C-alpha positions in Angstrom: 0.0 -0.1 -0.2 1.7 3.5 -1.0 2.2 5.5 1.9 3.1 9.1 2.9 3.7 9.9 6.3 3.2 13.6 7.4 5.0 14.5 10.6 7.0 17.0 12.5 9.8 14.8 14.1 12.0 14.5 11.1 15.0 12.7 12.8 12.7 10.1 14.3 10.7 9.4 11.3 13.6 9.3 8.9 15.4 7.1 11.3 12.5 4.6 10.7 13.0 4.5 7.1 9.4 5.4 5.9 8.8 5.2 2.3 7.8 8.8 1.8 8.0 11.5 4.5 6.3 15.1 4.2 7.9 16.9 7.1 6.2 20.1 8.5 8.1 22.3 10.9 5.1 22.4 13.3 4.9 21.6 17.0 4.5 17.8 17.5 1.1 16.8 17.7 0.2 19.1 15.1 1.6 17.7 11.7 -1.2 19.1 9.6 -1.4 22.3 11.2 -3.9 23.8 14.0 -7.0 22.6 14.8 -9.6 24.2 12.7 -7.4 25.6 10.1 -8.8 23.6 7.3 -7.3 25.8 4.5 -3.8 24.7 6.0 -4.8 21.3 6.4 -5.8 20.9 2.9 -2.5 22.3 1.6 -0.7 20.0 3.7 -2.7 17.1 2.4 -2.4 18.2 -1.1 1.4 18.2 -0.9 1.3 14.8 0.6 -0.7 13.6 -2.3 2.0 15.1 -4.7 4.5 13.5 -2.9 2.9 10.1 -3.4 2.7 11.1 -7.0 6.2 12.2 -7.5 8.3 10.2 -5.2 11.0 8.4 -7.4 12.9 6.7 -4.8 12.4 4.9 -1.3 13.0 7.0 1.8 12.0 10.4 0.0 11.8 13.3 2.3 9.9 16.5 1.2 9.9 19.4 3.5 6.4 21.5 3.3 6.2 25.0 2.6 3.3 25.9 4.9 4.3 27.9 7.7 2.9 27.8 11.5 0.5 30.7 11.4 1.7 32.7 14.2 3.7 35.8 14.6 5.9 34.5 17.5 8.1 31.6 17.3 6.6 28.4 19.2 9.8 26.7 19.3 11.3 28.4 22.7 8.0 27.8 24.5 7.7 24.4 23.2 7.7 21.6 25.9 8.9 24.1 28.7 7.2 23.3 32.0 6.5 26.4 34.3 7.8 25.9 37.9 4.4 26.3 39.1 3.0 23.3 37.1 5.7 21.1 38.1 3.9 19.3 41.0 0.3 19.2 39.0 2.1 17.7 36.0 3.9 15.1 38.3 0.8 14.0 40.0 -1.0 13.7 36.7 1.8 11.5 35.3 2.0 9.4 38.6 -1.7 8.8 38.2 -1.5 7.5 34.6 1.5 5.3 35.4 -0.9 3.8 38.2 -3.8 3.5 35.5 -1.6 1.9 33.0 -0.1 -0.7 35.7 -3.6 -1.8 36.7 -4.6 -2.2 33.2 -1.6 -4.5 32.7 -2.3 -6.7 36.1 -4.3 -9.7 35.2 -7.7 -10.3 36.9 
C-alpha cells in the first residue's frame, strides 16, 4: 500500500525509514497544522498527495513550505514546564502510570 507520512519529528521519522515523508516544521502533535485551520490542512494534504505521485525513490523526504500561522516563534516555549506546574504535572503522570499498571495486571 503506497504510504506518505506527514510529521514533525524529522530525525525520528527518517530514522525509521518510511517510504515517503512530508516534513512539517510544526509543534509535535500538529503535523497538519492547527485545529480548525482547514485551509492549511488541505494544503498539507495536497502536498502529501503530490509527494505520493512524484517520489521516485524509497525514503524520500520533502519539506512542506507551509508555515505555522503565528507571529511568534513557538519553538522556545514548546515543551517548557513552568515551575508552578511541576507538581501538578508530576501528579498527573503518577496517576497515568498507576492506571497503566492496573490495566496490565491480570484479573
